[in-house]
C-alpha positions in Angstrom: 11.4 -3.5 31.4 13.2 -0.3 32.4 16.1 -1.3 30.2 13.9 -1.8 27.2 12.2 1.6 27.7 15.6 3.4 28.1 17.0 1.6 25.0 13.9 2.8 23.1 14.5 6.4 24.1 18.1 6.3 23.2 17.5 4.6 19.9 14.8 7.1 18.9 17.1 10.1 19.7 19.7 8.6 17.4 17.1 7.8 14.6 15.7 11.4 14.5 19.2 12.7 13.9 19.5 10.6 10.7 17.7 12.1 7.7 15.3 9.5 6.2 13.0 11.1 3.7 10.9 8.7 1.6 13.1 7.0 -0.9 16.2 8.2 0.9 16.1 5.8 3.9 19.4 4.1 3.3 21.4 5.9 6.1 18.7 4.8 8.6 18.6 1.3 7.2 22.4 1.1 7.4 22.3 2.3 11.0 19.7 -0.2 12.1 21.5 -3.1 10.3 24.6 -2.2 12.3 22.5 -1.9 15.5 21.3 -5.5 15.1 24.8 -6.7 14.2 26.1 -5.5 17.5 23.6 -7.8 19.1 24.5 -10.7 17.0 21.2 -10.5 15.1 21.2 -10.9 11.3 18.9 -8.9 9.1 17.6 -9.3 5.6 17.5 -6.2 3.5 15.3 -5.6 0.4 16.1 -2.1 -0.9 15.8 0.0 2.2 13.4 -2.3 3.9 14.6 -4.5 6.8 13.4 -8.0 7.9 14.4 -9.6 11.2 13.3 -13.1 12.3 13.6 -15.0 15.5 16.5 -17.5 15.5 14.1 -20.4 16.0 11.7 -19.4 13.2 9.5 -22.3 12.4 7.7 -22.4 9.1 5.0 -24.7 10.5 3.9 -22.0 12.9 1.8 -18.9 12.1 3.8 -15.7 11.8 2.9 -12.3 13.3 4.5 -9.4 11.6 5.4 -6.3 13.6 5.7 -3.5 11.1 6.4 0.2 11.1 8.0 2.6 8.6 11.5 4.2 8.6 10.8 7.2 6.3 9.6 10.7 7.2 8.0 13.6 5.4 10.2 16.7 4.9 10.2 19.1 7.8 7.6 21.8 8.1 8.9 25.3 7.8 7.4 26.1 11.2 10.1 24.3 13.2 11.6 26.4 16.0 14.7 24.1 16.2 16.8 22.0 13.8 14.5 18.9 13.3 17.6 16.7 13.1 19.4 18.1 16.2 16.4 18.7 18.6 16.7 19.9 22.1 17.2 17.3 24.9 14.4 16.7 27.3 13.9 14.3 30.2 10.2 13.9 29.4 10.0 14.1 25.6 11.9 13.0 22.5 11.7 15.8 19.9 12.6 15.7 16.2 11.3 15.0 12.7 9.5 11.6 12.7 9.7 11.1 16.4 6.0 10.6 16.6 5.3 9.4 13.1 6.5 6.8 13.1 9.8 6.6 15.0 8.0 5.9 18.3 6.4 2.8 16.8 9.7 1.7 15.2 11.6 1.7 18.5 8.9 0.3 20.6 8.1 -2.5 18.2 11.8 -3.2 17.9 12.3 -3.4 21.6 9.2 -5.6 21.9 10.7 -7.9 19.3 14.0 -8.1 21.3 12.0 -8.8 24.4 10.6 -12.0 22.8 13.6 -12.7 20.5 14.9 -15.8 22.3 11.6 -17.1 23.5 9.9 -20.1 22.0 6.3 -19.0 21.2 3.3 -20.6 19.5 3.8 -18.1 16.7 6.8 -16.7 14.9 7.5 -13.0 15.4 8.9 -11.1 12.4 10.0 -7.5 12.5 9.5 -5.6 9.2 10.7 -2.0 9.0 9.5 -0.6 5.7 10.5 2.3 3.5 8.5 4.8 1.3 5.3 4.7 3.4 4.8 8.4 3.4 4.9 8.8 -0.4 3.2 5.4 -1.2 6.4 4.5 -3.1 6.8 1.3 -5.0 10.0 0.3 -3.1 8.4 0.2 0.3 5.9 -2.3 1.6 4.6 -2.9 -1.9 8.1 -4.4 -2.7 8.5 -6.0 0.8 5.1 -7.7 0.6 6.1 -9.6 -2.5 8.6 -11.4 -0.2 6.4 -11.8 2.8 2.9 -12.4 1.6 3.2 -16.2 1.7 4.9 -16.1 5.1 3.0 -13.7 7.3 -0.4 -14.6 8.7 -1.3 -11.5 10.7 0.2 -8.1 11.5 0.4 -5.2 13.9 1.1 -2.0 11.9 2.7 0.7 14.1 1.4 4.2 13.6 0.6 6.9 16.2 -2.8 5.9 17.5 -2.4 6.6 21.2 -2.2 2.8 21.6 -5.8 2.5 20.6 -6.5 -0.2 18.1 -7.6 0.9 14.6 -9.6 -2.1 13.5 -10.6 -0.5 10.2 -9.0 2.0 7.9 -10.7 3.8 5.1 -9.1 3.7 1.7 -8.7 6.6 -0.7 -9.8 6.8 -4.3 -9.3 10.1 -6.1 -11.0 10.4 -9.5 -10.5 13.0 -12.2 -13.6 13.4 -14.3 -13.8 15.4 -17.5 -16.9 16.4 -19.5 -16.1 17.0 -23.2 -18.2 18.7 -25.9 -16.8 18.1 -29.4 -18.0 21.3 -31.1 -18.5 23.8 -28.3 -16.1 26.3 -29.8 -18.6 26.8 -32.7 -21.5 27.1 -30.3 -22.6 23.6 -31.4 -23.2 20.6 -29.3 -23.6 20.5 -25.6 -21.8 22.7 -23.2 -19.1 20.6 -21.4 -19.9 22.4 -18.1 -23.5 21.2 -18.3 -22.3 17.6 -19.0 -20.1 17.8 -15.9 -22.8 19.3 -13.7 -25.3 16.6 -14.8 -22.7 13.9 -14.0 -21.8 15.4 -10.7 -25.5 15.4 -9.8 -25.6 11.7 -10.8 -22.6 10.9 -8.7 -24.0 12.6 -5.7 -27.0 10.3 -5.9 -25.1 7.0 -6.1 -25.7 4.7 -3.3 -23.4 1.7 -2.8 -25.5 -1.3 -1.6 -22.9 -3.1 0.5 -22.5 -1.5 4.0 -19.4 -2.1 6.1 -20.0 -3.3 9.6 -17.1 -1.2 10.8 -17.1 1.8 8.5 -20.7 2.1 7.2 -21.2 3.4 3.7 -18.7 4.4 1.0 -18.3 8.2 1.1 -18.2 10.1 -2.2 -17.6 13.9 -2.4 -17.0 16.1 -5.4 -14.3 18.5 -4.2 -13.2 20.5 -7.3 -14.5 21.8 -10.7 -12.8 23.7 -13.4 -14.1 25.0 -16.8 -14.0 27.8 -19.3 -11.4 30.3 -20.6 -13.5 33.5 -20.8 -17.1 34.7 -20.4 -18.1 34.5 -24.1 -16.7 31.1 -25.0 -18.7 28.0 -24.3 -16.5 25.5 -22.4 -15.2 22.7 -24.5 -14.0 20.8 -21.5 -14.9 20.7 -17.8 -12.8 18.9 -15.3 -13.8 17.9 -11.8 -12.4 15.9 -8.9 -14.1 13.2 -6.9 -12.8 12.2 -3.4 -14.0 8.7 -2.4 -13.4 7.0 0.9 -14.0 3.3 0.2 -14.7 0.5 2.7 -13.5 -3.0 2.7 -16.7 -4.0 0.9 -15.5 -2.8 -2.4 -12.2 -2.7 -4.2 -11.2 0.6 -5.9 -11.5 -1.1 -9.3 -15.1 -2.2 -8.5 -16.0 1.3 -7.6 -14.7 2.5 -10.9 -16.7 -0.2 -12.7 -19.9 0.9 -10.9 -19.5 4.7 -11.6 -18.2 5.0 -15.2 -21.4 3.6 -16.8 -23.5 6.0 -14.9 -21.9 9.2 -16.4 -21.0 10.7 -19.7 -17.7 12.2 -18.5 -14.6 10.2 -18.6 -13.4 9.0 -15.2 -9.7 8.3 -14.4 -8.4 7.1 -11.1 -5.2 8.7 -9.9 -4.4 5.4 -8.1 -6.2 2.1 -7.4 -3.8 1.0 -4.7 -5.0 2.9 -1.7 -7.5 0.3 -0.6 -9.5 0.1 2.7 -8.8 -2.5 5.4 -10.7 -4.0 8.3 -9.8 -6.6 10.9 -12.1 -9.6 10.6 -14.5 -9.5 13.6 -13.8 -13.2 14.5 -10.0 -13.0 14.2 -7.6 -13.7 17.1 -6.3 -10.1 16.9 -9.8 -8.8 17.5 -10.3 -11.3 20.4 -7.1 -10.0 22.0 -8.2 -6.4 21.7 -11.6 -7.2 23.3 -10.1 -9.2 26.1 -7.6 -6.5 26.9 -10.4 -3.8 26.7 -8.3 -1.8 24.2 -10.3 1.1 22.7 -11.1 0.5 19.0 -11.9 2.9 16.2 -11.9 3.4 12.5 -8.9 5.3 11.2 -9.4 8.1 8.7 -5.8 7.9 7.6 -4.1 5.3 5.4 -0.9 3.4 6.2 1.1 0.3 5.1 -1.9 -1.7 6.2 -3.4 -1.1 2.8 -0.5 -2.8 1.1 -0.7 -6.1 3.0 -3.4 -8.8 2.5 -3.4 -10.5 5.9 -5.6 -9.6 9.0 -4.0 -6.7 10.9 -4.4 -4.0 13.5 -3.0 -0.5 13.4 -1.8 0.7 16.8 1.2 2.5 18.3 2.4 5.2 20.7 2.0 8.9 19.9 -0.9 10.8 18.5 -1.8 11.2 14.8 -2.6 14.9 15.3 1.2 15.6 15.9 2.2 14.0 12.6 3.7 16.2 9.9 3.6 19.2 12.2 6.5 21.5 13.3 8.3 20.7 16.5 7.2 17.1 16.4 7.6 15.1 19.6 6.6 12.0 21.6 6.4 11.7 25.4 8.8 9.2 26.9 5.8 7.9 28.9 4.2 7.1 25.6 7.2 4.9 24.6 6.7 3.0 27.9 3.0 2.5 27.2 3.9 1.4 23.7 6.3 -1.4 24.7 4.1 -2.6 27.6 1.0 -2.5 25.4 2.6 -4.5 22.6 3.9 -7.1 25.0 0.5 -7.5 26.6 -1.1 -7.9 23.2 1.4 -10.6 22.1 1.2 -12.4 25.4 -2.6 -12.5 25.2 -2.3 -13.7 21.6 -0.2 -16.6 22.8 -3.1 -17.8 25.0 -5.6 -18.0 22.2 
């Protein structure tokens, strides 16, 4: 076990030195392809995404995907050191993406190597995805076109303190616009009044289906903009609605519910940021319960929203450190990550 932990530490230090912004992951993908080659392990590459399978992959067995993402955001201006050449520490690994999600990448990778030669009741598949941070089309969205018929369940690696996120709220941002056709001639209805009436209506909307894990769909109007000067009636009034869906509704269904209730035109910025939840009777949930792993509902999205099989989100590190200057992960957290993943998979084998 000590070797796997030390290998994870050394690999993470190398990865943080390789710039890998969303859409620009090719140097890191190249590096990891070479890393696997030195171990005699072949990889499949789709864009900047990597797929690695066990040598005895058996299509008749269910497949568990171990996934995390290779890309990072751009560094915050508050860094006190070069994020690609961070200071060395015997207790931490510093650097851009060390916590989100480099720690998950290296611990899932070492976990995969731990089981690589073992005959298991399930196949293990390691999928390292691109463009997670910017929800790009060439990340998991592209990768899942290849894997959707092969993968039966997944563990998505993100910094959760090795707690298990068993639900993840989606995100639906809507731009609304109230329009008055003849407002400039002081005729018709003030567009601002139309928007205010619609905002009041939206605030009163209740979604009937309640999620066992996440409760009600949350809807909040967060912005409004109208008018050019004090003596001109607004012809248009725009507003923004922030909605946090649950797994009980698709984003398209929410749009279909809301549009008939208002006069304003509603446009979704994206319909792809869907919510997710682990089925309460699934094997993954049983493992979490048997291992007494703390569970919670995640307020942040991940590649989980781009896959359609049952999944958990869990990994070493803490979400609060993500996208912040002087990013780091404790080496002890890497140890906990590898051991935690191994225990989860071993328990899954017993189900």
